[in-house]
C-alpha positions in Angstrom: -2.1 2.7 -25.7 0.9 0.9 -24.3 2.9 3.7 -23.2 -0.3 4.5 -21.1 -0.3 0.9 -19.9 3.4 0.6 -19.4 3.1 4.2 -17.3 0.2 2.9 -15.1 2.4 -0.3 -14.1 4.9 1.9 -13.2 2.9 4.2 -11.0 1.7 0.7 -9.5 5.3 -0.7 -8.8 6.6 2.7 -7.4 3.8 3.0 -5.2 3.9 -0.1 -3.9 7.6 0.1 -3.2 7.1 3.5 -1.7 4.7 1.8 0.8 6.8 -1.3 2.0 9.6 1.3 2.3 7.4 3.5 4.8 6.1 0.2 6.5 9.6 -1.0 7.5 10.1 2.0 9.3 6.6 2.4 10.8 7.1 -1.4 12.0 10.2 -1.1 13.3 9.2 1.9 15.5 6.0 0.5 16.6 6.9 -3.6 16.9 10.5 -3.8 17.5 9.4 -6.8 19.7 8.7 -8.6 15.9 11.1 -11.3 14.6 13.4 -9.8 11.7 13.4 -12.1 8.7 15.8 -9.8 7.1 18.3 -6.8 8.0 17.6 -3.4 6.4 20.8 -1.9 5.8 21.4 2.0 6.6 17.8 1.8 8.3 16.5 4.5 8.3 18.0 6.4 5.4 17.8 3.5 3.1 14.1 3.6 3.1 13.7 7.1 3.5 15.4 7.2 0.6 13.6 4.7 -1.4 10.4 6.0 -0.2 11.0 9.6 -1.7 12.8 8.2 -5.0 9.8 6.3 -5.7 7.4 9.7 -5.0 9.9 11.7 -7.1 9.4 9.3 -9.9 6.0 9.2 -9.4 5.4 12.9 -9.3 6.8 13.1 -13.1 4.2 10.9 -14.5 1.4 12.1 -16.6 -2.2 13.4 -15.2 -3.8 10.4 -17.2 -1.6 7.9 -15.7 -2.6 9.5 -12.4 -6.2 9.9 -12.8 -5.9 6.1 -14.1 -4.0 5.0 -11.2 -6.7 6.7 -8.6 -9.9 5.1 -10.8 -8.0 1.8 -10.8 -7.2 2.0 -6.6 -10.7 3.0 -6.4 -11.9 0.0 -7.9 -9.8 -2.7 -6.4 -10.7 -1.2 -2.8 -14.3 -1.1 -3.3 -13.8 -5.0 -4.8 -11.6 -6.2 -1.9 -13.6 -4.4 1.1 -17.1 -6.1 -0.4 -15.0 -9.3 -0.8 -13.8 -8.9 2.8 -16.9 -7.7 4.5 -18.8 -11.0 2.8 -15.9 -13.4 3.8 -15.2 -12.3 7.2 -14.6 -15.3 9.5 -15.7 -13.1 12.3 -18.9 -12.3 10.5 -19.6 -15.3 9.5 -19.6 -16.8 12.5 -21.7 -13.5 14.2 -18.5 -12.7 16.9 -18.8 -8.9 15.5 -20.8 -6.8 18.0 -23.7 -4.9 17.0 -22.5 -1.6 17.9 -18.9 -0.8 18.9 -17.8 0.1 22.3 -17.6 3.7 22.8 
């Protein structure tokens, strides 16, 4: 059981690192005007290598770890979006249009 838990922690951490690496690239391309609190040495090479290595390590984890990760991720997203829907400030103040503009 501890091995499965350790692998589940590993896949969660690796997925977060990969997402941050990709987000650095996306934000630097789509929002170059944002103030930068830190510099990324070797960009875009370092973030690409980082994301690639994280995905490589994730690909070598057991299938049971992937299944547990997807289930845990789905449960987390349901909780997140349910909470957000009920507690959104726009929703509470009635600022949400009845139908989205077309």
